[in-house]
N, CA, C, O and CB atoms as a CASP TS submission, in Angstrom:
PFRMAT TS
TARGET T0000
AUTHOR 0000-0000-0000
METHOD Language model
MODEL 1
PARENT N/A
ATOM      1  N   MET     1      57.823 125.032  71.310  1.00  0.00           N
ATOM      2  CA  MET     1      57.007 124.457  72.281  1.00  0.00           C
ATOM      3  C   MET     1      55.837 125.441  72.448  1.00  0.00           C
ATOM      4  O   MET     1      56.017 126.657  72.507  1.00  0.00           O
ATOM      5  CB  MET     1      57.789 124.181  73.603  1.00  0.00           C
ATOM      6  N   SER     2      54.671 124.877  72.518  1.00  0.00           N
ATOM      7  CA  SER     2      53.585 125.801  72.605  1.00  0.00           C
ATOM      8  C   SER     2      52.773 125.725  73.963  1.00  0.00           C
ATOM      9  O   SER     2      52.011 126.617  74.334  1.00  0.00           O
ATOM     10  CB  SER     2      52.672 125.549  71.433  1.00  0.00           C
ATOM     11  N   SER     3      53.002 124.653  74.605  1.00  0.00           N
ATOM     12  CA  SER     3      52.263 124.511  75.914  1.00  0.00           C
ATOM     13  C   SER     3      53.178 124.041  77.166  1.00  0.00           C
ATOM     14  O   SER     3      54.348 123.675  77.053  1.00  0.00           O
ATOM     15  CB  SER     3      51.092 123.448  75.703  1.00  0.00           C
ATOM     16  N   ALA     4      52.467 124.109  78.352  1.00  0.00           N
ATOM     17  CA  ALA     4      53.273 123.455  79.354  1.00  0.00           C
ATOM     18  C   ALA     4      53.361 122.070  79.353  1.00  0.00           C
ATOM     19  O   ALA     4      54.349 121.514  79.832  1.00  0.00           O
ATOM     20  CB  ALA     4      52.874 123.780  80.541  1.00  0.00           C
ATOM     21  N   HIS     5      52.264 121.334  78.778  1.00  0.00           N
ATOM     22  CA  HIS     5      52.340 119.818  78.765  1.00  0.00           C
ATOM     23  C   HIS     5      53.343 119.519  77.669  1.00  0.00           C
ATOM     24  O   HIS     5      54.032 118.512  77.838  1.00  0.00           O
ATOM     25  CB  HIS     5      50.874 119.077  78.477  1.00  0.00           C
ATOM     26  N   GLU     6      53.536 120.244  76.558  1.00  0.00           N
ATOM     27  CA  GLU     6      54.603 119.861  75.841  1.00  0.00           C
ATOM     28  C   GLU     6      55.974 120.007  76.565  1.00  0.00           C
ATOM     29  O   GLU     6      56.816 119.114  76.475  1.00  0.00           O
ATOM     30  CB  GLU     6      54.568 120.588  74.645  1.00  0.00           C
ATOM     31  N   LEU     7      56.165 121.015  77.203  1.00  0.00           N
ATOM     32  CA  LEU     7      57.455 121.267  77.983  1.00  0.00           C
ATOM     33  C   LEU     7      57.790 120.302  78.917  1.00  0.00           C
ATOM     34  O   LEU     7      58.916 119.834  79.088  1.00  0.00           O
ATOM     35  CB  LEU     7      57.430 122.481  78.695  1.00  0.00           C
ATOM     36  N   LYS     8      56.586 119.965  79.629  1.00  0.00           N
ATOM     37  CA  LYS     8      56.759 118.792  80.617  1.00  0.00           C
ATOM     38  C   LYS     8      57.194 117.512  80.101  1.00  0.00           C
ATOM     39  O   LYS     8      57.925 116.734  80.715  1.00  0.00           O
ATOM     40  CB  LYS     8      55.532 118.516  81.288  1.00  0.00           C
ATOM     41  N   GLN     9      56.674 117.313  78.852  1.00  0.00           N
ATOM     42  CA  GLN     9      57.198 115.891  78.164  1.00  0.00           C
ATOM     43  C   GLN     9      58.426 116.043  77.558  1.00  0.00           C
ATOM     44  O   GLN     9      59.069 115.037  77.256  1.00  0.00           O
ATOM     45  CB  GLN     9      56.268 115.307  77.037  1.00  0.00           C
ATOM     46  N   ASP    10      58.827 117.093  77.345  1.00  0.00           N
ATOM     47  CA  ASP    10      60.350 117.306  76.880  1.00  0.00           C
ATOM     48  C   ASP    10      61.247 117.144  78.166  1.00  0.00           C
ATOM     49  O   ASP    10      62.296 116.503  78.091  1.00  0.00           O
ATOM     50  CB  ASP    10      60.615 118.900  76.174  1.00  0.00           C
ATOM     51  N   PHE    11      60.877 117.667  79.231  1.00  0.00           N
ATOM     52  CA  PHE    11      61.642 117.606  80.628  1.00  0.00           C
ATOM     53  C   PHE    11      61.773 116.176  80.913  1.00  0.00           C
ATOM     54  O   PHE    11      62.809 115.656  81.327  1.00  0.00           O
ATOM     55  CB  PHE    11      60.852 118.365  81.899  1.00  0.00           C
ATOM     56  N   GLU    12      60.455 115.441  80.625  1.00  0.00           N
ATOM     57  CA  GLU    12      60.657 113.985  81.056  1.00  0.00           C
ATOM     58  C   GLU    12      61.764 113.222  80.295  1.00  0.00           C
ATOM     59  O   GLU    12      62.496 112.387  80.827  1.00  0.00           O
ATOM     60  CB  GLU    12      59.334 113.203  80.862  1.00  0.00           C
ATOM     61  N   GLN    13      61.814 113.600  78.967  1.00  0.00           N
ATOM     62  CA  GLN    13      62.507 112.871  78.236  1.00  0.00           C
ATOM     63  C   GLN    13      64.159 113.319  78.415  1.00  0.00           C
ATOM     64  O   GLN    13      65.069 112.540  78.131  1.00  0.00           O
ATOM     65  CB  GLN    13      61.893 112.991  76.841  1.00  0.00           C
ATOM     66  N   THR    14      64.336 114.416  78.826  1.00  0.00           N
ATOM     67  CA  THR    14      65.499 114.981  79.174  1.00  0.00           C
ATOM     68  C   THR    14      66.051 114.439  80.603  1.00  0.00           C
ATOM     69  O   THR    14      67.236 114.276  80.895  1.00  0.00           O
ATOM     70  CB  THR    14      65.280 116.453  79.147  1.00  0.00           C
ATOM     71  N   PHE    15      64.991 114.214  81.374  1.00  0.00           N
ATOM     72  CA  PHE    15      65.426 113.558  82.716  1.00  0.00           C
ATOM     73  C   PHE    15      65.674 112.203  82.498  1.00  0.00           C
ATOM     74  O   PHE    15      66.503 111.657  83.227  1.00  0.00           O
ATOM     75  CB  PHE    15      64.396 113.668  83.846  1.00  0.00           C
ATOM     76  N   GLN    16      65.079 111.524  81.582  1.00  0.00           N
ATOM     77  CA  GLN    16      65.445 110.162  81.576  1.00  0.00           C
ATOM     78  C   GLN    16      66.957 110.058  80.872  1.00  0.00           C
ATOM     79  O   GLN    16      67.801 109.254  81.267  1.00  0.00           O
ATOM     80  CB  GLN    16      64.277 109.300  80.776  1.00  0.00           C
ATOM     81  N   ARG    17      67.145 110.876  79.907  1.00  0.00           N
ATOM     82  CA  ARG    17      68.681 110.906  79.419  1.00  0.00           C
ATOM     83  C   ARG    17      69.674 111.180  80.549  1.00  0.00           C
ATOM     84  O   ARG    17      70.758 110.598  80.595  1.00  0.00           O
ATOM     85  CB  ARG    17      68.918 112.069  78.303  1.00  0.00           C
ATOM     86  N   LEU    18      69.266 112.120  81.503  1.00  0.00           N
ATOM     87  CA  LEU    18      70.178 112.280  82.561  1.00  0.00           C
ATOM     88  C   LEU    18      70.385 111.283  83.462  1.00  0.00           C
ATOM     89  O   LEU    18      71.501 111.053  83.928  1.00  0.00           O
ATOM     90  CB  LEU    18      69.885 113.261  83.225  1.00  0.00           C
ATOM     91  N   LYS    19      69.354 110.639  83.764  1.00  0.00           N
ATOM     92  CA  LYS    19      69.360 109.347  84.584  1.00  0.00           C
ATOM     93  C   LYS    19      70.185 108.220  83.999  1.00  0.00           C
ATOM     94  O   LYS    19      70.908 107.496  84.683  1.00  0.00           O
ATOM     95  CB  LYS    19      67.938 108.826  84.750  1.00  0.00           C
ATOM     96  N   SER    20      70.024 108.116  82.639  1.00  0.00           N
ATOM     97  CA  SER    20      70.902 107.326  81.978  1.00  0.00           C
ATOM     98  C   SER    20      72.475 107.636  81.956  1.00  0.00           C
ATOM     99  O   SER    20      73.296 106.733  82.113  1.00  0.00           O
ATOM    100  CB  SER    20      70.421 107.306  80.731  1.00  0.00           C
ATOM    101  N   HIS    21      72.834 108.946  81.756  1.00  0.00           N
ATOM    102  CA  HIS    21      74.058 109.487  81.923  1.00  0.00           C
ATOM    103  C   HIS    21      74.757 109.265  83.366  1.00  0.00           C
ATOM    104  O   HIS    21      75.948 108.994  83.518  1.00  0.00           O
ATOM    105  CB  HIS    21      73.899 110.876  81.616  1.00  0.00           C
ATOM    106  N   MET    22      73.805 109.427  84.397  1.00  0.00           N
ATOM    107  CA  MET    22      74.467 109.294  85.776  1.00  0.00           C
ATOM    108  C   MET    22      74.751 107.550  85.945  1.00  0.00           C
ATOM    109  O   MET    22      75.762 107.092  86.478  1.00  0.00           O
ATOM    110  CB  MET    22      73.301 109.997  87.117  1.00  0.00           C
ATOM    111  N   ASP    23      73.746 106.805  85.429  1.00  0.00           N
ATOM    112  CA  ASP    23      73.995 105.254  85.592  1.00  0.00           C
ATOM    113  C   ASP    23      75.323 105.123  84.874  1.00  0.00           C
ATOM    114  O   ASP    23      76.275 104.670  85.510  1.00  0.00           O
ATOM    115  CB  ASP    23      72.759 104.215  84.892  1.00  0.00           C
ATOM    116  N   GLU    24      75.483 105.500  83.528  1.00  0.00           N
ATOM    117  CA  GLU    24      76.629 105.376  82.798  1.00  0.00           C
ATOM    118  C   GLU    24      77.914 105.800  83.440  1.00  0.00           C
ATOM    119  O   GLU    24      78.961 105.158  83.359  1.00  0.00           O
ATOM    120  CB  GLU    24      76.450 106.050  81.661  1.00  0.00           C
ATOM    121  N   SER    25      77.761 106.906  84.069  1.00  0.00           N
ATOM    122  CA  SER    25      78.886 107.543  85.030  1.00  0.00           C
ATOM    123  C   SER    25      79.432 106.593  86.020  1.00  0.00           C
ATOM    124  O   SER    25      80.616 106.271  86.126  1.00  0.00           O
ATOM    125  CB  SER    25      78.330 108.762  85.866  1.00  0.00           C
ATOM    126  N   PHE    26      78.317 106.129  86.820  1.00  0.00           N
ATOM    127  CA  PHE    26      78.808 105.175  87.828  1.00  0.00           C
ATOM    128  C   PHE    26      79.513 103.963  87.360  1.00  0.00           C
ATOM    129  O   PHE    26      80.468 103.479  87.968  1.00  0.00           O
ATOM    130  CB  PHE    26      77.733 104.741  88.608  1.00  0.00           C
ATOM    131  N   MET    27      78.995 103.457  86.208  1.00  0.00           N
ATOM    132  CA  MET    27      79.303 102.243  85.562  1.00  0.00           C
ATOM    133  C   MET    27      80.903 102.475  85.115  1.00  0.00           C
ATOM    134  O   MET    27      81.799 101.666  85.357  1.00  0.00           O
ATOM    135  CB  MET    27      78.209 101.951  84.262  1.00  0.00           C
ATOM    136  N   MET    28      81.048 103.556  84.519  1.00  0.00           N
ATOM    137  CA  MET    28      82.455 104.024  84.086  1.00  0.00           C
ATOM    138  C   MET    28      83.539 103.995  85.124  1.00  0.00           C
ATOM    139  O   MET    28      84.666 103.510  85.017  1.00  0.00           O
ATOM    140  CB  MET    28      82.393 105.431  83.596  1.00  0.00           C
ATOM    141  N   ILE    29      82.983 104.615  86.169  1.00  0.00           N
ATOM    142  CA  ILE    29      83.933 104.632  87.292  1.00  0.00           C
ATOM    143  C   ILE    29      84.130 103.374  87.975  1.00  0.00           C
ATOM    144  O   ILE    29      85.263 103.078  88.356  1.00  0.00           O
ATOM    145  CB  ILE    29      83.536 105.570  88.259  1.00  0.00           C
ATOM    146  N   GLU    30      83.130 102.587  88.173  1.00  0.00           N
ATOM    147  CA  GLU    30      83.299 101.267  88.688  1.00  0.00           C
ATOM    148  C   GLU    30      84.135 100.400  87.803  1.00  0.00           C
ATOM    149  O   GLU    30      84.888  99.581  88.329  1.00  0.00           O
ATOM    150  CB  GLU    30      82.001 100.649  88.902  1.00  0.00           C
ATOM    151  N   ASN    31      84.067 100.509  86.514  1.00  0.00           N
ATOM    152  CA  ASN    31      84.876  99.725  85.462  1.00  0.00           C
ATOM    153  C   ASN    31      86.206 100.391  85.348  1.00  0.00           C
ATOM    154  O   ASN    31      87.069  99.663  84.857  1.00  0.00           O
ATOM    155  CB  ASN    31      84.155  99.682  84.005  1.00  0.00           C
ATOM    156  N   ASN    32      86.562 101.517  85.659  1.00  0.00           N
ATOM    157  CA  ASN    32      87.717 102.014  85.445  1.00  0.00           C
ATOM    158  C   ASN    32      87.867 103.289  86.308  1.00  0.00           C
ATOM    159  O   ASN    32      87.532 104.410  85.925  1.00  0.00           O
ATOM    160  CB  ASN    32      87.883 102.207  84.041  1.00  0.00           C
ATOM    161  N   PRO    33      88.413 102.996  87.525  1.00  0.00           N
ATOM    162  CA  PRO    33      88.400 104.063  88.474  1.00  0.00           C
ATOM    163  C   PRO    33      89.316 105.186  88.101  1.00  0.00           C
ATOM    164  O   PRO    33      89.260 106.271  88.678  1.00  0.00           O
ATOM    165  CB  PRO    33      88.751 103.557  89.793  1.00  0.00           C
ATOM    166  N   ALA    34      90.216 104.908  87.074  1.00  0.00           N
ATOM    167  CA  ALA    34      90.968 105.965  86.466  1.00  0.00           C
ATOM    168  C   ALA    34      90.308 106.972  86.128  1.00  0.00           C
ATOM    169  O   ALA    34      90.862 108.053  86.331  1.00  0.00           O
ATOM    170  CB  ALA    34      91.603 105.639  85.456  1.00  0.00           C
ATOM    171  N   HIS    35      89.149 106.983  85.607  1.00  0.00           N
ATOM    172  CA  HIS    35      88.414 107.758  84.813  1.00  0.00           C
ATOM    173  C   HIS    35      87.421 108.771  85.770  1.00  0.00           C
ATOM    174  O   HIS    35      86.677 109.655  85.346  1.00  0.00           O
ATOM    175  CB  HIS    35      87.633 106.782  83.829  1.00  0.00           C
ATOM    176  N   ARG    36      87.625 108.397  87.088  1.00  0.00           N
ATOM    177  CA  ARG    36      86.659 108.976  88.296  1.00  0.00           C
ATOM    178  C   ARG    36      86.713 110.663  88.024  1.00  0.00           C
ATOM    179  O   ARG    36      85.673 111.238  87.703  1.00  0.00           O
ATOM    180  CB  ARG    36      87.361 108.507  90.098  1.00  0.00           C
ATOM    181  N   ASP    37      87.747 111.273  88.144  1.00  0.00           N
ATOM    182  CA  ASP    37      88.086 112.738  88.049  1.00  0.00           C
ATOM    183  C   ASP    37      87.540 113.223  86.749  1.00  0.00           C
ATOM    184  O   ASP    37      86.951 114.304  86.727  1.00  0.00           O
ATOM    185  CB  ASP    37      89.658 113.021  88.135  1.00  0.00           C
ATOM    186  N   GLU    38      87.679 112.544  85.710  1.00  0.00           N
ATOM    187  CA  GLU    38      87.213 112.979  84.498  1.00  0.00           C
ATOM    188  C   GLU    38      85.763 112.983  84.279  1.00  0.00           C
ATOM    189  O   GLU    38      85.213 113.868  83.623  1.00  0.00           O
ATOM    190  CB  GLU    38      87.784 112.260  83.562  1.00  0.00           C
ATOM    191  N   VAL    39      85.162 112.039  84.801  1.00  0.00           N
ATOM    192  CA  VAL    39      83.790 112.097  84.965  1.00  0.00           C
ATOM    193  C   VAL    39      83.123 113.031  85.777  1.00  0.00           C
ATOM    194  O   VAL    39      82.191 113.763  85.444  1.00  0.00           O
ATOM    195  CB  VAL    39      83.432 111.040  85.344  1.00  0.00           C
ATOM    196  N   ILE    40      83.707 112.942  86.926  1.00  0.00           N
ATOM    197  CA  ILE    40      83.132 114.143  87.852  1.00  0.00           C
ATOM    198  C   ILE    40      83.393 115.500  87.267  1.00  0.00           C
ATOM    199  O   ILE    40      82.590 116.389  87.548  1.00  0.00           O
ATOM    200  CB  ILE    40      83.806 114.148  89.332  1.00  0.00           C
ATOM    201  N   ASP    41      84.299 115.741  86.576  1.00  0.00           N
ATOM    202  CA  ASP    41      84.658 117.102  85.992  1.00  0.00           C
ATOM    203  C   ASP    41      83.596 117.278  85.105  1.00  0.00           C
ATOM    204  O   ASP    41      83.032 118.370  85.173  1.00  0.00           O
ATOM    205  CB  ASP    41      86.079 117.232  85.261  1.00  0.00           C
ATOM    206  N   LEU    42      83.110 116.320  84.138  1.00  0.00           N
ATOM    207  CA  LEU    42      82.120 116.431  83.022  1.00  0.00           C
ATOM    208  C   LEU    42      80.895 116.920  83.758  1.00  0.00           C
ATOM    209  O   LEU    42      80.328 117.942  83.372  1.00  0.00           O
ATOM    210  CB  LEU    42      81.855 115.008  82.193  1.00  0.00           C
ATOM    211  N   TRP    43      80.441 116.206  84.848  1.00  0.00           N
ATOM    212  CA  TRP    43      79.175 116.657  85.537  1.00  0.00           C
ATOM    213  C   TRP    43      79.363 118.226  85.913  1.00  0.00           C
ATOM    214  O   TRP    43      78.595 119.094  85.498  1.00  0.00           O
ATOM    215  CB  TRP    43      78.885 115.713  86.932  1.00  0.00           C
ATOM    216  N   LYS    44      80.359 118.453  86.659  1.00  0.00           N
ATOM    217  CA  LYS    44      80.501 119.629  87.241  1.00  0.00           C
ATOM    218  C   LYS    44      80.569 120.526  86.079  1.00  0.00           C
ATOM    219  O   LYS    44      79.912 121.544  86.297  1.00  0.00           O
ATOM    220  CB  LYS    44      81.645 119.692  88.172  1.00  0.00           C
ATOM    221  N   ASP    45      81.086 120.516  85.009  1.00  0.00           N
ATOM    222  CA  ASP    45      81.299 121.612  83.842  1.00  0.00           C
ATOM    223  C   ASP    45      80.033 121.798  83.344  1.00  0.00           C
ATOM    224  O   ASP    45      79.703 122.963  83.118  1.00  0.00           O
ATOM    225  CB  ASP    45      82.296 121.211  82.615  1.00  0.00           C
ATOM    226  N   TYR    46      79.070 120.715  83.070  1.00  0.00           N
ATOM    227  CA  TYR    46      77.808 120.859  82.325  1.00  0.00           C
ATOM    228  C   TYR    46      76.914 121.566  83.540  1.00  0.00           C
ATOM    229  O   TYR    46      76.230 122.561  83.301  1.00  0.00           O
ATOM    230  CB  TYR    46      77.165 119.276  81.689  1.00  0.00           C
ATOM    231  N   ILE    47      76.968 121.070  84.639  1.00  0.00           N
ATOM    232  CA  ILE    47      75.936 121.876  85.670  1.00  0.00           C
ATOM    233  C   ILE    47      76.220 123.094  85.770  1.00  0.00           C
ATOM    234  O   ILE    47      75.290 123.900  85.789  1.00  0.00           O
ATOM    235  CB  ILE    47      75.881 121.444  87.067  1.00  0.00           C
ATOM    236  N   GLN    48      77.559 123.545  85.860  1.00  0.00           N
ATOM    237  CA  GLN    48      78.054 124.792  85.978  1.00  0.00           C
ATOM    238  C   GLN    48      77.634 125.733  84.699  1.00  0.00           C
ATOM    239  O   GLN    48      77.282 126.903  84.849  1.00  0.00           O
ATOM    240  CB  GLN    48      79.555 124.653  86.160  1.00  0.00           C
ATOM    241  N   ALA    49      77.711 125.107  83.478  1.00  0.00           N
ATOM    242  CA  ALA    49      77.250 125.716  82.287  1.00  0.00           C
ATOM    243  C   ALA    49      75.734 126.108  82.393  1.00  0.00           C
ATOM    244  O   ALA    49      75.273 127.206  82.081  1.00  0.00           O
ATOM    245  CB  ALA    49      77.498 124.769  81.120  1.00  0.00           C
ATOM    246  N   PHE    50      75.007 124.998  82.900  1.00  0.00           N
ATOM    247  CA  PHE    50      73.562 125.125  82.667  1.00  0.00           C
ATOM    248  C   PHE    50      73.362 126.400  83.888  1.00  0.00           C
ATOM    249  O   PHE    50      72.795 127.443  83.565  1.00  0.00           O
ATOM    250  CB  PHE    50      72.585 123.452  82.934  1.00  0.00           C
ATOM    251  N   THR    51      73.773 126.239  84.993  1.00  0.00           N
ATOM    252  CA  THR    51      73.318 127.634  85.901  1.00  0.00           C
ATOM    253  C   THR    51      73.911 128.842  85.245  1.00  0.00           C
ATOM    254  O   THR    51      73.269 129.891  85.203  1.00  0.00           O
ATOM    255  CB  THR    51      73.911 127.633  87.573  1.00  0.00           C
ATOM    256  N   ALA    52      74.965 128.749  84.795  1.00  0.00           N
ATOM    257  CA  ALA    52      75.363 130.158  83.936  1.00  0.00           C
ATOM    258  C   ALA    52      74.416 130.560  82.820  1.00  0.00           C
ATOM    259  O   ALA    52      74.137 131.735  82.582  1.00  0.00           O
ATOM    260  CB  ALA    52      76.815 130.008  83.182  1.00  0.00           C
ATOM    261  N   TYR    53      73.962 129.570  82.182  1.00  0.00           N
ATOM    262  CA  TYR    53      72.880 129.890  81.083  1.00  0.00           C
ATOM    263  C   TYR    53      71.679 130.374  81.752  1.00  0.00           C
ATOM    264  O   TYR    53      71.072 131.349  81.310  1.00  0.00           O
ATOM    265  CB  TYR    53      72.480 128.619  80.179  1.00  0.00           C
ATOM    266  N   ALA    54      71.275 129.695  82.878  1.00  0.00           N
ATOM    267  CA  ALA    54      70.008 130.208  83.517  1.00  0.00           C
ATOM    268  C   ALA    54      70.103 131.491  83.944  1.00  0.00           C
ATOM    269  O   ALA    54      69.142 132.254  83.850  1.00  0.00           O
ATOM    270  CB  ALA    54      69.586 129.453  84.625  1.00  0.00           C
ATOM    271  N   MET    55      71.397 131.904  84.512  1.00  0.00           N
ATOM    272  CA  MET    55      71.421 133.265  85.035  1.00  0.00           C
ATOM    273  C   MET    55      71.454 134.093  83.979  1.00  0.00           C
ATOM    274  O   MET    55      70.935 135.196  84.147  1.00  0.00           O
ATOM    275  CB  MET    55      72.506 133.566  85.918  1.00  0.00           C
ATOM    276  N   GLN    56      71.999 133.811  82.781  1.00  0.00           N
ATOM    277  CA  GLN    56      72.109 134.938  81.669  1.00  0.00           C
ATOM    278  C   GLN    56      70.709 135.095  81.130  1.00  0.00           C
ATOM    279  O   GLN    56      70.210 136.202  80.928  1.00  0.00           O
ATOM    280  CB  GLN    56      73.179 134.551  80.401  1.00  0.00           C
ATOM    281  N   SER    57      70.007 133.791  80.872  1.00  0.00           N
ATOM    282  CA  SER    57      68.772 134.037  80.303  1.00  0.00           C
ATOM    283  C   SER    57      67.916 134.729  81.091  1.00  0.00           C
ATOM    284  O   SER    57      67.116 135.498  80.558  1.00  0.00           O
ATOM    285  CB  SER    57      68.191 132.951  79.927  1.00  0.00           C
ATOM    286  N   SER    58      67.947 134.555  82.587  1.00  0.00           N
ATOM    287  CA  SER    58      67.067 135.551  83.476  1.00  0.00           C
ATOM    288  C   SER    58      67.365 136.987  83.273  1.00  0.00           C
ATOM    289  O   SER    58      66.435 137.793  83.303  1.00  0.00           O
ATOM    290  CB  SER    58      67.268 135.291  85.001  1.00  0.00           C
ATOM    291  N   GLU    59      68.633 137.391  83.060  1.00  0.00           N
ATOM    292  CA  GLU    59      69.074 138.588  82.840  1.00  0.00           C
ATOM    293  C   GLU    59      68.431 139.022  81.363  1.00  0.00           C
ATOM    294  O   GLU    59      67.779 140.056  81.221  1.00  0.00           O
ATOM    295  CB  GLU    59      70.647 138.571  82.955  1.00  0.00           C
ATOM    296  N   GLN    60      68.639 138.323  80.562  1.00  0.00           N
ATOM    297  CA  GLN    60      68.162 138.628  79.069  1.00  0.00           C
ATOM    298  C   GLN    60      66.786 138.855  79.103  1.00  0.00           C
ATOM    299  O   GLN    60      66.390 139.866  78.524  1.00  0.00           O
ATOM    300  CB  GLN    60      68.433 137.472  78.021  1.00  0.00           C
ATOM    301  N   TYR    61      65.825 138.006  79.755  1.00  0.00           N
ATOM    302  CA  TYR    61      64.537 138.127  79.824  1.00  0.00           C
ATOM    303  C   TYR    61      63.991 139.175  80.806  1.00  0.00           C
ATOM    304  O   TYR    61      62.823 139.562  80.771  1.00  0.00           O
ATOM    305  CB  TYR    61      64.075 136.915  80.080  1.00  0.00           C
ATOM    306  N   ASN    62      64.940 139.624  81.713  1.00  0.00           N
ATOM    307  CA  ASN    62      64.416 140.321  82.878  1.00  0.00           C
ATOM    308  C   ASN    62      63.729 139.805  83.660  1.00  0.00           C
ATOM    309  O   ASN    62      62.832 140.480  84.164  1.00  0.00           O
ATOM    310  CB  ASN    62      63.821 141.223  82.681  1.00  0.00           C
ATOM    311  N   ASN    63      63.879 138.610  83.992  1.00  0.00           N
ATOM    312  CA  ASN    63      62.845 137.671  84.880  1.00  0.00           C
ATOM    313  C   ASN    63      63.800 136.737  85.523  1.00  0.00           C
ATOM    314  O   ASN    63      64.458 135.898  84.908  1.00  0.00           O
ATOM    315  CB  ASN    63      61.610 136.761  83.950  1.00  0.00           C
ATOM    316  N   ARG    64      63.829 136.933  86.755  1.00  0.00           N
ATOM    317  CA  ARG    64      64.769 135.946  87.664  1.00  0.00           C
ATOM    318  C   ARG    64      64.266 134.924  88.508  1.00  0.00           C
ATOM    319  O   ARG    64      64.875 134.347  89.408  1.00  0.00           O
ATOM    320  CB  ARG    64      65.520 136.667  88.573  1.00  0.00           C
ATOM    321  N   ASP    65      62.719 134.701  88.015  1.00  0.00           N
ATOM    322  CA  ASP    65      61.964 133.683  88.839  1.00  0.00           C
ATOM    323  C   ASP    65      62.380 132.342  88.621  1.00  0.00           C
ATOM    324  O   ASP    65      62.381 131.554  89.567  1.00  0.00           O
ATOM    325  CB  ASP    65      60.538 133.725  88.590  1.00  0.00           C
ATOM    326  N   ILE    66      62.782 131.944  87.324  1.00  0.00           N
ATOM    327  CA  ILE    66      63.193 130.616  87.192  1.00  0.00           C
ATOM    328  C   ILE    66      64.606 130.469  87.768  1.00  0.00           C
ATOM    329  O   ILE    66      64.843 129.443  88.406  1.00  0.00           O
ATOM    330  CB  ILE    66      63.119 130.188  85.746  1.00  0.00           C
ATOM    331  N   TYR    67      65.477 131.300  87.626  1.00  0.00           N
ATOM    332  CA  TYR    67      66.783 131.139  88.053  1.00  0.00           C
ATOM    333  C   TYR    67      66.810 131.032  89.635  1.00  0.00           C
ATOM    334  O   TYR    67      67.518 130.178  90.170  1.00  0.00           O
ATOM    335  CB  TYR    67      67.631 132.303  87.519  1.00  0.00           C
ATOM    336  N   LYS    68      66.031 131.908  90.381  1.00  0.00           N
ATOM    337  CA  LYS    68      66.102 131.963  91.712  1.00  0.00           C
ATOM    338  C   LYS    68      65.301 130.626  92.122  1.00  0.00           C
ATOM    339  O   LYS    68      65.633 130.118  93.193  1.00  0.00           O
ATOM    340  CB  LYS    68      65.525 133.357  92.275  1.00  0.00           C
ATOM    341  N   ALA    69      64.383 130.069  91.453  1.00  0.00           N
ATOM    342  CA  ALA    69      63.830 128.828  91.829  1.00  0.00           C
ATOM    343  C   ALA    69      64.708 127.634  91.808  1.00  0.00           C
ATOM    344  O   ALA    69      64.524 126.724  92.618  1.00  0.00           O
ATOM    345  CB  ALA    69      62.765 128.584  91.033  1.00  0.00           C
ATOM    346  N   ILE    70      65.695 127.590  90.883  1.00  0.00           N
ATOM    347  CA  ILE    70      66.427 126.545  90.565  1.00  0.00           C
ATOM    348  C   ILE    70      67.745 126.801  91.603  1.00  0.00           C
ATOM    349  O   ILE    70      68.220 125.778  92.095  1.00  0.00           O
ATOM    350  CB  ILE    70      66.715 126.499  88.911  1.00  0.00           C
ATOM    351  N   THR    71      68.262 127.876  91.907  1.00  0.00           N
ATOM    352  CA  THR    71      69.398 127.928  92.887  1.00  0.00           C
ATOM    353  C   THR    71      68.837 127.676  94.183  1.00  0.00           C
ATOM    354  O   THR    71      69.592 127.089  94.958  1.00  0.00           O
ATOM    355  CB  THR    71      70.163 129.273  92.893  1.00  0.00           C
ATOM    356  N   LYS    72      67.573 128.009  94.652  1.00  0.00           N
ATOM    357  CA  LYS    72      66.973 127.816  95.782  1.00  0.00           C
ATOM    358  C   LYS    72      66.758 126.193  95.877  1.00  0.00           C
ATOM    359  O   LYS    72      66.991 125.568  96.912  1.00  0.00           O
ATOM    360  CB  LYS    72      65.691 128.692  95.828  1.00  0.00           C
ATOM    361  N   MET    73      66.412 125.751  94.991  1.00  0.00           N
ATOM    362  CA  MET    73      66.324 124.008  95.056  1.00  0.00           C
ATOM    363  C   MET    73      67.721 123.416  95.181  1.00  0.00           C
ATOM    364  O   MET    73      68.048 122.509  95.946  1.00  0.00           O
ATOM    365  CB  MET    73      65.624 123.279  93.577  1.00  0.00           C
ATOM    366  N   LEU    74      68.429 124.009  94.388  1.00  0.00           N
ATOM    367  CA  LEU    74      70.031 123.185  94.438  1.00  0.00           C
ATOM    368  C   LEU    74      70.592 123.537  95.961  1.00  0.00           C
ATOM    369  O   LEU    74      71.136 122.659  96.631  1.00  0.00           O
ATOM    370  CB  LEU    74      71.378 123.931  93.046  1.00  0.00           C
ATOM    371  N   ILE    75      70.441 124.708  96.386  1.00  0.00           N
ATOM    372  CA  ILE    75      70.903 124.872  97.820  1.00  0.00           C
ATOM    373  C   ILE    75      70.158 124.340  98.873  1.00  0.00           C
ATOM    374  O   ILE    75      70.779 123.704  99.724  1.00  0.00           O
ATOM    375  CB  ILE    75      71.024 126.160  98.136  1.00  0.00           C
ATOM    376  N   PHE    76      68.987 124.469  98.984  1.00  0.00           N
ATOM    377  CA  PHE    76      68.012 123.989 100.162  1.00  0.00           C
ATOM    378  C   PHE    76      67.219 122.812  99.952  1.00  0.00           C
ATOM    379  O   PHE    76      66.607 122.262 100.867  1.00  0.00           O
ATOM    380  CB  PHE    76      67.021 125.017 100.497  1.00  0.00           C
ATOM    381  N   GLY    77      67.221 122.372  98.628  1.00  0.00           N
ATOM    382  CA  GLY    77      66.454 121.279  98.257  1.00  0.00           C
ATOM    383  C   GLY    77      64.732 121.331  98.220  1.00  0.00           C
ATOM    384  O   GLY    77      63.915 120.413  98.284  1.00  0.00           O
ATOM    385  N   LYS    78      64.566 122.684  98.099  1.00  0.00           N
ATOM    386  CA  LYS    78      63.071 123.060  98.110  1.00  0.00           C
ATOM    387  C   LYS    78      62.751 123.843  96.698  1.00  0.00           C
ATOM    388  O   LYS    78      61.614 124.251  96.462  1.00  0.00           O
ATOM    389  CB  LYS    78      62.709 124.084  99.493  1.00  0.00           C
TER
END
């Protein structure tokens, strides 16, 4: 990726996939409530893995700006 524009386009594609996964998750739970905990655990596992990766990357690049912005947004919605 060589530009912020390309990064934004990639984020938009990724966001569309996440929205699709969210919709599928709700449908799975609605159609088979027994899968509720499994679906929720998947979301928790991947969000936890992402935040851990963000923290590790911040340390690797010695730049915590992105990690701080992500955690602030997750905690405070800003």
